[in-house]
Every structure is written in structure tokens, then in C-alpha cells.
C-alpha angles and dihedrals in degrees: 000000000000093000091048091052091049093050092048090048091049092050092048090051092050092049090050091050091049091051092047090049091051091048092052093046093050091047092051091048090051090052090051091051092049093049091047094052092043093050093044091058089059088065095053117104116256093245089055091051090052090047090054089053099047110025116018100036122200115357113226124206141174120207123185115208123170093344094308121115112220112197118196149163132212115204133178124209142155116303095241088219117128105215140108092269098046091110088062094056133072129187114231117200123193116192123188133184131182140159126245111187103324096325121102113224128197136192134170138191129196129193140164123245120201130212090231092045138131095290090081092064099049104040 
């Protein structure tokens, strides 16, 4: 009976470690996707950023990494900063959701994009 209890405990511990490893891997992958989308928006021309805000609305995407479907949206809105240059800023929000095991996970990033930003130097 003691050996059976030890074996069951060992198996439960191994299964827990495997689940924790999967959760960490999926979470790191989600962070990489969010950073990638956030940095990519910095390279978009200013008129395209404005178009995303006014005409096209939130951009939805699905990215499959390691057998996990990451579903996300990229949306552009006003900067919510009250200053003389607020018309030259937009807030970009990237939202991502995925499922690890049977648990739905969510993460979001927000950043500001400027009219005189990095896009001028790469296009």
C-alpha cells in the first residue's frame, strides 16, 4: 500500500510539472506574439494607423504556435493624453487569448504611436 501511494504521488507530481511547464511555455509564447504585434504597429505609416482607427476597426488575427491557437485583436484609439500634441498620438491596444488545458488565458499590451514615429525611417 505504501509503494502504491508513493507511485501515485510521483505520477501526480510529474503530471503537475508537465502542466506547469506547458502553462509557462504558452504564456511566454503569448508575450512574444504581443511584443511582435506591438512592435510591428510602430512600423506602419501614420495614415494607415489613422485608417485603422476610423475605417477598418479592430484587426483580428489567429496565430497557431506549438499547437495552441492564439486569438487576438489590434485596435487603435485616441491617446487619452491631454496635451498640445495629443492629435499626433494614438493608443494601440493588442489583446490576446488562448487556452492552456481547459483554462482560457488572456493578456493585453498597450502602447502609444506618434505621427513623427519610427515608420518614417523604415519606409
